[in-house]
N, C-alpha and C positions, 0 to 999 in steps of 0.2 A: 853337519854339526857336531855329530859324535867324534868325529876323527879330530875336530878342532880341542875338543875338550878332554878326551881320553887318548887321543893318539892313534895311529895307523893300525895298530892290533884290533882293536874294537871296530874301527870303521870297516877294515876288511872282513871281520868275521859277520858283522851286520849285512854287509853287500853281498854275502853268499847267499842270503835267505831269498826265497823265490819271490820277491816283493813286485817284480814284473811278469815273470813267466806264469805265476799264480792266477793273476787276475786274467791275463789272456787265455789260459786254458779253460778257466770258467765261461768266459764270453764265447770261446768257441764251441764249448759243450752246449749254451744256450742257443748259438746261431747255426751250428753244423751237426749237432748230434753226438750221442755218447760213442759211436763207433769211431767216427772221424777223429774226435778228440783222444780216446784212448790211443789211437795209433800215433796222433801227434805227441802226447806224453811220452812215448818210447823215444822218439826222436829228441825231445827236450832232454830225457835222461841220459842219451848217448852223449849230447852236446856239450856235457862236463869236459869231455875230452877237447872240443873247440874252445871251450871258455878258459881252460887252463893253458892251452896252447898259446891264446890270445895274452894271458897275463905273463907267461914266462918270456914270450917275445918282446912285450912292452918292457918289462923289468931289465932286461939286457939292453934294449935299444935308448933307454931313456938315459942311461949313464953317459952317453955320448952324443945323442941327438936331440933337436928341437923337439917338443912334444908332438907337433903335427906330424914330423916324419917317424916318430915312434909308434904313433898311432896308425899310420898308413902300413909300417911293417907288421904291427899286431894284426890288423885287419887283414892282410894278405895271409897270414899265418891261420886265422880263424876260417878264412874261405878255403884254403887248401885243406885244414881238417874237415871243414863240413862236406867237401866233394868226396872225400876219402870215405867218410861214414856214409854218405848216400849210396855208395856203391855197395854197402854190405847188407845182408838181409838181417838185421837185428832183431832180435826178440826182446820181451821185457827182461828175461834173465842174461841174455848177452850184453844189453845196454847197460844193466846194472854191472856186470863184471867189468865191463870197459870202463865205466865211471869210477868204480873202486879201485882199480888198478891204476887209473890216472891220478888219483889222488895218493895213493901209496907212492908213485913215483916222483910226483911233482916237487916235494920238498927238496930233493937232490939236484934239481935241474934250474932253481931259482939263483941269481947272483946273492951274495952275502951283503945284506943290509948295511948301511953306515949306520955308526952308533950316533950321529948327531944329525940334524937336518934343520934347515931355516923355517921360518914361520912368519908369514905375511898375510894380513886379512884381504880377503876378495871383496869385491864390490857386493852389495846386498842383493842386486838384481840377477846376479849369477845363480842364486839360489833357485829362482824362477827359470831360468834356462835349464837347470838340471830337471827340474819338476817337468817343464815342457818337453825334454827329450823323452822322458819315460811315457808321458801321455800319448806323444806321437808314435812311439813304438807300439802302443796297444792298438791304436786305430789303424796303423799299418799292417800289422800282422793280421789282424781280423779282416781288413779289406781284400787281402790278397791269398787268403788260405784257399778258396775255392780253386784259383787258377793253379797254386803250386803243388797242391796235394798235402796229404798229412805228413809224409816224412819231411819235406822242407819246411812245411809249416812250424812242425815241432822244432825244428832247429833254428828257424827265423826267431821263434818265441822266445828262445833264450839268448838271442843276440846279446853280446855283452855291452849293454847300453849302460849300465850302472859301473861297470869296469872302465868303460871309455870315459864317461864323465869325471868319476873320481880320480882316475889316472891323470887326465890331461889338466884338470882344474888342481890338483894336488902337485903335479910337477911344477905348474907355474908359479904356485905360493909357497910349496915347502922344499921344492927340489928332488932330485932323483932317489935319494936315501929314503925319503918318507914314502914314496911310490914303491920301491921294492918292497918295503915291510908291509904296507898296505896290500899289495897284491899277493903276496906271499901268504898273510893270515887270512886270505879268503878260501884257502883250502879247508881251514876248518869249518866255515860257514858253509861250504857246499854239501856236505852231509844232510843238512835240512833240505836242500834242494833235491837231493837225490830221494830221499823219503817221500816227499811232497809228488815229484813227477811218477815214482814207483806206485804210489798210492792211486793215483788217478789212473794209471795205465792198467792196473790189476782190477781195481774195483768199479770203474766208472759204469761199465757195461751191466755189471751185476746189481749194485746198489742203487744205481741213480745219481742223479746229479748233486742234490742236498745232501745225503749221507755221504757220499763220496769225498766232497770238499771239506765237509766238517771233519771226518777222519784225517784228510790230508794235511790240512791246517793244524789240528792238534798235534799229529805225529811231526809235523816240521818243528813246530814251536819246542816241543819236547826234546827232540834231536838237537835243535839249536842251542838250548841251556846246557844240555849234556856236553856238547863240543866246547863250548865255552869253559865249563868245569874242567876238562880235560887239559885244554889249552893253559888254563892258569896253574894247574899242577906241573906241567911240563916247562912252564917259563921259569 
């Protein structure tokens, strides 16, 4: 809805916020305990590399391919990045370094967004499909957490559900130019994602569930606002 009203820049900025990963980590803490979830949060933090790989691949592919094939290419890129990360013994600081380096390099790797794009309304029921996709992801991750362990749980918790939904629906309605601008603008929103996951990874076993998630949410909101202010100055 924000994308329809204010354009892809705002939509991408909002999509970077941990609106799905955040609840998943909270439910994991309640179900699996603080130690498991702290380790999963490290995986989610490092998964910024996977998420950006997904976005870059989709942005290039959608310029030539149908949305379904673009999504498959992006999914393959995300999977390859996840397998690579899972081979590395990442600490909280290592995951933070990987995430920040990814965001610094990402703007140079996206294609140039077109100045104009189309605009067509999508059926109202598709909003329900987007919501359903997010809810299904929360249920899926919490269900498989014990089987796959904390590292893969953290990666799966940050699966690009929001990116997938926004990219595919936006390509159908607005064309590839809109999608490129949207995915590129998500870079600014990912800083709040980083702060949220880092807070959970570092504080959960020390402060407990309630205090940690209050700090994480507060920090993420503050960074989200600061990132938007910087984006407006640079625009």
